[in-house]
DSSP file (Angstrom, degrees, kcal/mol; ACC not computed):
  #  RESIDUE AA STRUCTURE BP1 BP2  ACC     N-H-->O    O-->H-N    N-H-->O    O-->H-N    TCO  KAPPA ALPHA  PHI   PSI    X-CA   Y-CA   Z-CA
    1    1 A X              0   0    0      0, 0.0     2,-0.0     0, 0.0    16,-0.0   0.000 360.0 360.0 360.0 131.8  111.1   87.3   80.8
    2    2 A X     >  -     0   0    0      1,-0.1     4,-2.5     4,-0.0     5,-0.2  -0.300 360.0-103.9 -76.7 168.3  110.7   90.9   82.0
    3    3 A X  H  > S+     0   0    0      1,-0.2     4,-2.1     2,-0.2     5,-0.1   0.851 119.2  53.5 -62.4 -36.5  113.1   92.6   84.3
    4    4 A X  H  > S+     0   0    0      2,-0.2     4,-0.9     1,-0.2    -1,-0.2   0.947 111.4  44.4 -64.7 -47.4  110.9   92.3   87.3
    5    5 A X  H >4 S+     0   0    0      1,-0.2     3,-0.7     2,-0.2    10,-0.5   0.895 112.0  53.7 -63.5 -39.1  110.4   88.5   86.9
    6    6 A X  H >< S+     0   0    0     -4,-2.5     3,-1.4     1,-0.2    -1,-0.2   0.887 105.1  54.1 -63.0 -37.9  114.1   88.1   86.3
    7    7 A X  H 3< S+     0   0    0     -4,-2.1    -1,-0.2     1,-0.3    -2,-0.2   0.707 105.6  54.7 -70.3 -17.8  115.0   89.9   89.5
    8    8 A X  T << S+     0   0    0     -4,-0.9    -1,-0.3    -3,-0.7    -2,-0.2   0.246  78.7 134.4 -98.6  12.9  112.7   87.5   91.4
    9    9 A X    <   -     0   0    0     -3,-1.4     5,-0.2     5,-0.2     2,-0.2  -0.308  36.4-163.6 -62.5 144.8  114.5   84.4   90.1
   10   10 A X        -     0   0    0      3,-1.5    -1,-0.1     1,-0.0    18,-0.0  -0.501  41.8 -75.7-115.4-171.8  115.3   81.7   92.7
   11   11 A X  S    S-     0   0    0      1,-0.2     3,-0.1    -2,-0.2    -2,-0.1   0.917 123.2  -1.1 -54.1 -48.2  117.6   78.7   92.6
   12   12 A X  S    S+     0   0    0      1,-0.2    13,-1.2    14,-0.1     2,-0.3   0.430 128.9  45.0-126.9   0.3  115.4   76.6   90.4
   13   13 A X        -     0   0    0     11,-0.2    -3,-1.5    12,-0.1     2,-0.3  -0.989  58.8-152.3-151.4 134.3  112.2   78.6   89.7
   14   14 A X     >  -     0   0    0     -2,-0.3     4,-2.5    -5,-0.2    -5,-0.2  -0.723  29.8-119.1-102.9 158.4  111.4   82.1   88.7
   15   15 A X  H  > S+     0   0    0    -10,-0.5     4,-3.2    -2,-0.3     5,-0.3   0.883 116.2  56.8 -60.3 -37.4  108.2   84.0   89.5
   16   16 A X  H  > S+     0   0    0    -11,-0.3     4,-2.0     1,-0.2     6,-0.2   0.946 109.0  44.1 -59.0 -48.7  107.6   84.3   85.7
   17   17 A X  H  4>S+     0   0    0      2,-0.2     5,-3.1     1,-0.2     4,-0.3   0.908 115.6  48.9 -62.5 -41.6  107.8   80.5   85.3
   18   18 A X  H ><5S+     0   0    0     -4,-2.5     3,-1.2     1,-0.2    -2,-0.2   0.951 114.5  42.6 -65.0 -49.5  105.6   79.9   88.3
   19   19 A X  H 3<5S+     0   0    0     -4,-3.2    -1,-0.2     1,-0.3    -2,-0.2   0.783 114.4  51.6 -71.2 -25.7  102.9   82.4   87.3
   20   20 A X  T 3<5S-     0   0    0     -4,-2.0    -1,-0.3    -5,-0.3    -2,-0.2   0.448 113.9-119.1 -87.4  -0.1  102.9   81.3   83.7
   21   21 A X  T < 5 +     0   0    0     -3,-1.2     2,-0.2    -4,-0.3    -3,-0.2   0.812  59.7 153.9  66.2  32.6  102.5   77.6   84.9
   22   22 A X      < -     0   0    0     -5,-3.1    -1,-0.2    -6,-0.2    -2,-0.1  -0.609  55.5 -88.8 -85.3 152.7  105.8   76.6   83.4
   23   23 A X        +     0   0    0     -2,-0.2     2,-0.3   -10,-0.0    -1,-0.1  -0.359  63.6 150.2 -61.3 137.7  107.6   73.6   84.9
   24   24 A X        -     0   0    0      1,-0.3   -11,-0.2   -11,-0.1     3,-0.1  -0.941  42.6-100.7-156.9 178.1  109.9   74.6   87.7
   25   25 A X  S    S+     0   0    0    -13,-1.2    -1,-0.3    -2,-0.3   -12,-0.1   0.720  80.6   9.6 -77.0-120.5  111.4   73.3   90.9
   26   26 A X  S    S-     0   0    0      1,-0.1    -1,-0.1   -13,-0.0   -14,-0.1  -0.173  79.9-102.5 -65.8 152.5  110.2   74.2   94.4
   27   27 A X        -     0   0    0      1,-0.1    -1,-0.1    -3,-0.1     2,-0.1  -0.347  47.0 -96.9 -68.2 155.9  107.0   76.1   95.1
   28   28 A X        -     0   0    0    -14,-0.1     2,-0.7     1,-0.1    26,-0.1  -0.388  24.0-127.0 -75.8 153.1  107.4   79.8   96.0
   29   29 A X        +     0   0    0     -2,-0.1    54,-3.5    24,-0.0     2,-0.4  -0.907  39.1 176.1 -98.5 111.1  107.5   81.1   99.5
   30   30 A X  E     +A   82   0A   0     -2,-0.7    26,-2.1    24,-0.4     2,-0.4  -0.964  15.6 179.8-126.8 136.1  104.9   83.8   99.7
   31   31 A X  E     -Ab  81  56A   0     50,-2.0    50,-2.8    -2,-0.4     2,-0.6  -1.000  12.4-156.4-132.3 132.7  103.6   85.9  102.6
   32   32 A X  E     -Ab  80  57A   0     24,-3.1    26,-2.8    -2,-0.4     2,-0.6  -0.943   6.5-156.7-111.2 117.0  101.0   88.7  102.3
   33   33 A X  E     +Ab  79  58A   0     46,-3.5    46,-1.9    -2,-0.6    45,-0.5  -0.841  24.9 176.0 -94.5 121.8  101.1   91.3  105.0
   34   34 A X  E     - b   0  59A   0     24,-2.9    26,-2.4    -2,-0.6    27,-0.4  -0.715  26.1-145.3-123.3 168.4   97.7   92.9  105.4
   35   35 A X    >   -     0   0    0     -2,-0.2     3,-0.6    24,-0.2     6,-0.1  -0.929  42.6 -85.0-127.4 156.2   95.8   95.5  107.5
   36   36 A X  T 3  S+     0   0    0     -2,-0.3     3,-0.1     1,-0.2     5,-0.0  -0.224 107.3  12.7 -61.7 149.5   92.1   95.3  108.5
   37   37 A X  T 3  S+     0   0    0      1,-0.2     2,-0.7     2,-0.1    -1,-0.2   0.865  85.0 148.7  55.2  44.3   89.4   96.6  106.1
   38   38 A X    <>  -     0   0    0     -3,-0.6     4,-1.9     1,-0.2     3,-0.3  -0.897  31.8-170.1-113.9 102.5   91.8   96.8  103.2
   39   39 A X  H  > S+     0   0    0     -2,-0.7     4,-2.3     1,-0.2    -1,-0.2   0.865  89.9  53.3 -59.8 -36.7   90.2   96.3   99.8
   40   40 A X  H  > S+     0   0    0      2,-0.2     4,-2.2     1,-0.2    -1,-0.2   0.846 106.2  53.6 -68.4 -32.3   93.6   96.1   98.0
   41   41 A X  H  > S+     0   0    0     -3,-0.3     4,-2.2     2,-0.2    -1,-0.2   0.922 109.9  47.2 -65.5 -43.9   94.7   93.5  100.4
   42   42 A X  H  X S+     0   0    0     -4,-1.9     4,-2.1     1,-0.2    -2,-0.2   0.897 111.9  50.7 -63.1 -40.5   91.7   91.4   99.6
   43   43 A X  H  X S+     0   0    0     -4,-2.3     4,-2.4     2,-0.2    -1,-0.2   0.889 108.9  51.6 -65.0 -39.0   92.3   91.9   95.9
   44   44 A X  H  X S+     0   0    0     -4,-2.2     4,-2.5     2,-0.2    -2,-0.2   0.919 109.8  48.8 -64.6 -43.9   95.9   90.8   96.2
   45   45 A X  H  X S+     0   0    0     -4,-2.2     4,-2.1     1,-0.2    -1,-0.2   0.904 111.9  49.4 -63.1 -40.7   94.9   87.6   98.0
   46   46 A X  H  X S+     0   0    0     -4,-2.1     4,-2.5     2,-0.2    -2,-0.2   0.905 110.6  50.7 -64.4 -41.4   92.3   86.8   95.3
   47   47 A X  H  X S+     0   0    0     -4,-2.4     4,-2.1     2,-0.2    -2,-0.2   0.931 109.8  49.5 -62.3 -46.5   94.9   87.5   92.6
   48   48 A X  H  <>S+     0   0    0     -4,-2.5     5,-2.8     1,-0.2     4,-0.4   0.904 111.0  50.1 -60.1 -41.2   97.5   85.2   94.2
   49   49 A X  H ><5S+     0   0    0     -4,-2.1     3,-1.3     1,-0.2    -1,-0.2   0.926 109.3  51.2 -62.8 -44.4   94.8   82.4   94.5
   50   50 A X  H 3<5S+     0   0    0     -4,-2.5    -1,-0.2     1,-0.3    -2,-0.2   0.861 110.5  49.5 -60.5 -35.2   93.8   82.9   90.8
   51   51 A X  T 3<5S-     0   0    0     -4,-2.1    -1,-0.3    -5,-0.2    -2,-0.2   0.508 116.9-116.0 -82.3  -4.4   97.5   82.5   89.9
   52   52 A X  T < 5 +     0   0    0     -3,-1.3     2,-0.7    -4,-0.4    -3,-0.2   0.714  64.1 147.8  78.9  20.4   97.8   79.4   92.0
   53   53 A X      < -     0   0    0     -5,-2.8    -1,-0.2    -6,-0.2     2,-0.2  -0.808  39.7-144.8 -93.2 116.8  100.3   80.9   94.4
   54   54 A X        +     0   0    0     -2,-0.7   -24,-0.4   -26,-0.1     2,-0.3  -0.578  28.8 174.7 -77.3 142.7  100.0   79.6   98.0
   55   55 A X        -     0   0    0     -2,-0.2     2,-0.4   -26,-0.1   -24,-0.2  -0.968  33.7-125.4-148.2 160.6  100.6   82.1  100.6
   56   56 A X  E     -b   31   0A   0    -26,-2.1   -24,-3.1    -2,-0.3     2,-0.4  -0.904  28.0-143.3-103.3 136.2  100.6   82.8  104.3
   57   57 A X  E     -b   32   0A   0     -2,-0.4     2,-0.5   -26,-0.2   -24,-0.2  -0.866  14.0-170.7-103.2 136.2   98.6   85.9  105.5
   58   58 A X  E     -b   33   0A   0    -26,-2.8   -24,-2.9    -2,-0.4     2,-0.9  -0.981  14.6-150.9-126.4 118.6   99.8   88.1  108.3
   59   59 A X  E  >  -b   34   0A   0     -2,-0.5     4,-2.0   -26,-0.2   -24,-0.2  -0.796  10.8-161.0 -84.9 107.8   97.6   90.8  109.8
   60   60 A X  T  4 S+     0   0    0    -26,-2.4     7,-0.2    -2,-0.9    -1,-0.2   0.750  86.8  53.0 -68.9 -22.6  100.2   93.3  111.0
   61   61 A X  T >4 S+     0   0    0    -27,-0.4     3,-1.1     1,-0.2    -1,-0.2   0.924 111.6  44.3 -75.5 -44.9   97.7   95.0  113.3
   62   62 A X  T 34 S+     0   0    0      1,-0.3    -2,-0.2     2,-0.1     3,-0.2   0.808 123.8  37.6 -67.1 -29.4   96.7   91.8  115.1
   63   63 A X  T >X S+     0   0    0     -4,-2.0     3,-1.0     1,-0.2     4,-0.5  -0.280  75.4 141.8-116.1  45.5  100.4   90.7  115.2
   64   64 A X  G X4  +     0   0    0     -3,-1.1     3,-1.2     1,-0.2    -1,-0.2   0.839  62.0  64.8 -58.0 -38.3  101.9   94.2  115.9
   65   65 A X  G 34 S+     0   0    0      1,-0.3     3,-0.4    -3,-0.2    -1,-0.2   0.842 112.0  34.4 -58.1 -34.7  104.5   92.9  118.4
   66   66 A X  G <4 S+     0   0    0     -3,-1.0    -1,-0.3     1,-0.2    -2,-0.2   0.397 119.8  51.0-100.9   2.8  106.3   90.9  115.6
   67   67 A X    X<  +     0   0    0     -3,-1.2     3,-1.6    -4,-0.5     4,-0.5  -0.157  58.1 136.6-131.8  40.3  105.6   93.4  112.8
   68   68 A X  T >>  +     0   0    0     -3,-0.4     4,-2.1     1,-0.3     3,-1.4   0.790  64.2  73.9 -59.3 -28.8  106.7   96.7  114.1
   69   69 A X  H 3> S+     0   0    0      1,-0.3     4,-3.1     2,-0.2     5,-0.4   0.841  87.9  61.7 -53.2 -34.8  108.4   97.5  110.8
   70   70 A X  H <> S+     0   0    0     -3,-1.6     4,-0.6     1,-0.2     5,-0.4   0.796 110.1  39.1 -65.9 -27.3  104.9   98.0  109.3
   71   71 A X  H <4 S+     0   0    0     -3,-1.4    -1,-0.2    -4,-0.5    -2,-0.2   0.773 118.5  47.3 -91.1 -29.9  104.4  100.9  111.7
   72   72 A X  H  < S+     0   0    0     -4,-2.1    -2,-0.2     1,-0.1    -3,-0.2   0.884 120.2  35.9 -76.5 -40.4  107.9  102.3  111.5
   73   73 A X  H  < S-     0   0    0     -4,-3.1    -3,-0.2    -5,-0.2    -2,-0.1   0.705  89.4-145.8 -89.5 -21.5  108.2  102.2  107.7
   74   74 A X     <  -     0   0    0     -4,-0.6    -3,-0.1    -5,-0.4    -4,-0.1   0.954  29.9-172.7  53.8  57.3  104.6  103.1  106.8
   75   75 A X        -     0   0    0     -5,-0.4     2,-0.6    -6,-0.2    -1,-0.1  -0.228  30.6 -99.1 -76.4 168.3  104.5  100.9  103.6
   76   76 A X        -     0   0    0      2,-0.1    13,-0.8    13,-0.0     2,-0.3  -0.792  60.6 -94.8 -85.4 123.5  101.8  100.7  101.0
   77   77 A X  S    S+     0   0    0     -2,-0.6    13,-0.4    11,-0.2     2,-0.1  -0.641  99.0  48.0 -92.7 149.5   99.6   97.7  101.8
   78   78 A X        -     0   0    0    -45,-0.5    11,-2.9    11,-0.3     2,-0.6   0.501  69.3-166.0 -77.3 152.4   99.4   94.9  100.9
   79   79 A X  E     -AC  33  88A   0    -46,-1.9   -46,-3.5     9,-0.2     2,-0.5  -0.940   9.6-167.7-102.0 124.2  103.1   94.1  101.3
   80   80 A X  E     -AC  32  87A   0      7,-3.1     7,-2.5    -2,-0.6     2,-0.6  -0.958  11.1-159.6-119.4 127.3  103.8   90.8   99.6
   81   81 A X  E     -AC  31  86A   0    -50,-2.8   -50,-2.0    -2,-0.5     2,-0.6  -0.927   9.0-175.2-104.4 118.7  107.1   88.9  100.0
   82   82 A X  E >  S-AC  30  85A   0      3,-2.6     3,-2.1    -2,-0.6   -52,-0.2  -0.934  76.3 -31.2-116.7 106.5  107.7   86.4   97.2
   83   83 A X  T 3  S-     0   0    0    -54,-3.5    -1,-0.1    -2,-0.6   -53,-0.1   0.884 126.9 -46.4  49.1  43.3  110.8   84.3   97.8
   84   84 A X  T 3  S+     0   0    0    -55,-0.4     2,-0.5     1,-0.3    -1,-0.3   0.276 112.0 120.1  88.7 -11.7  112.3   87.2   99.8
   85   85 A X  E <   -C   82   0A   0     -3,-2.1    -3,-2.6   -77,-0.1     2,-0.4  -0.774  57.1-138.5 -90.2 129.0  111.5   89.9   97.2
   86   86 A X  E     -C   81   0A   0     -2,-0.5     2,-0.4    -5,-0.2    -5,-0.2  -0.723  20.6-177.8 -95.2 131.9  109.3   92.7   98.6
   87   87 A X  E     -C   80   0A   0     -7,-2.5    -7,-3.1    -2,-0.4     2,-0.5  -0.995   9.9-157.3-125.0 132.6  106.4   94.2   96.6
   88   88 A X  E     +C   79   0A   0     -2,-0.4     4,-0.3    -9,-0.2    -9,-0.2  -0.946  54.7  11.7-114.5 128.0  104.2   97.0   98.0
   89   89 A X  S  > S-     0   0    0    -11,-2.9     4,-1.6   -13,-0.8   -11,-0.3   0.187  79.8 -93.5  92.0 150.9  100.7   97.7   96.8
   90   90 A X  H  > S+     0   0    0    -13,-0.4     4,-2.5     1,-0.2     5,-0.2   0.890 119.9  54.9 -67.1 -41.8   98.2   95.8   94.7
   91   91 A X  H  > S+     0   0    0      1,-0.2     4,-1.8     2,-0.2    -1,-0.2   0.902 108.2  49.4 -62.0 -40.6   99.2   97.5   91.4
   92   92 A X  H  > S+     0   0    0     -4,-0.3     4,-2.1     1,-0.2    -1,-0.2   0.894 110.0  51.8 -64.3 -39.4  102.9   96.5   91.8
   93   93 A X  H  X S+     0   0    0     -4,-1.6     4,-2.2     1,-0.2    -2,-0.2   0.910 106.4  53.9 -64.0 -41.7  101.8   92.9   92.6
   94   94 A X  H  < S+     0   0    0     -4,-2.5     4,-0.4     1,-0.2    -1,-0.2   0.909 108.4  50.2 -58.0 -41.8   99.8   92.8   89.4
   95   95 A X  H >< S+     0   0    0     -4,-1.8     3,-1.0     1,-0.2    -1,-0.2   0.915 110.3  49.1 -62.8 -43.7  102.8   93.9   87.4
   96   96 A X  H 3< S+     0   0    0     -4,-2.1    -1,-0.2     1,-0.2    -2,-0.2   0.873 113.1  47.3 -64.1 -37.3  105.0   91.2   89.0
   97   97 A X  T 3<        0   0    0     -4,-2.2    -1,-0.2     1,-0.2    -2,-0.2   0.350 360.0 360.0 -90.2   6.9  102.4   88.5   88.3
   98   98 A X    <         0   0    0     -3,-1.0    -1,-0.2    -4,-0.4    -2,-0.1   0.523 360.0 360.0 -54.8 360.0  101.7   89.5   84.6
């Protein structure tokens, strides 16, 4: 298991085990924070679907009132939360899901 996957371990299931389709406990909790007209956001959602990771999508512009952090912090989109671990940008997500 690489260091990134190890850091994303949960009580009974690691991201490595989940993405590699190894047996594990509970499904992962994943949220993808997107912005409109973002090709990398679309690519991230497609990658998660290919890997079999179910996720909730949040458009931070449409839901600005509850996502002010996205405007204050100026993160690289998409921002993906996998069991509480934050990943910014499509390339970083690809590395995590290797």
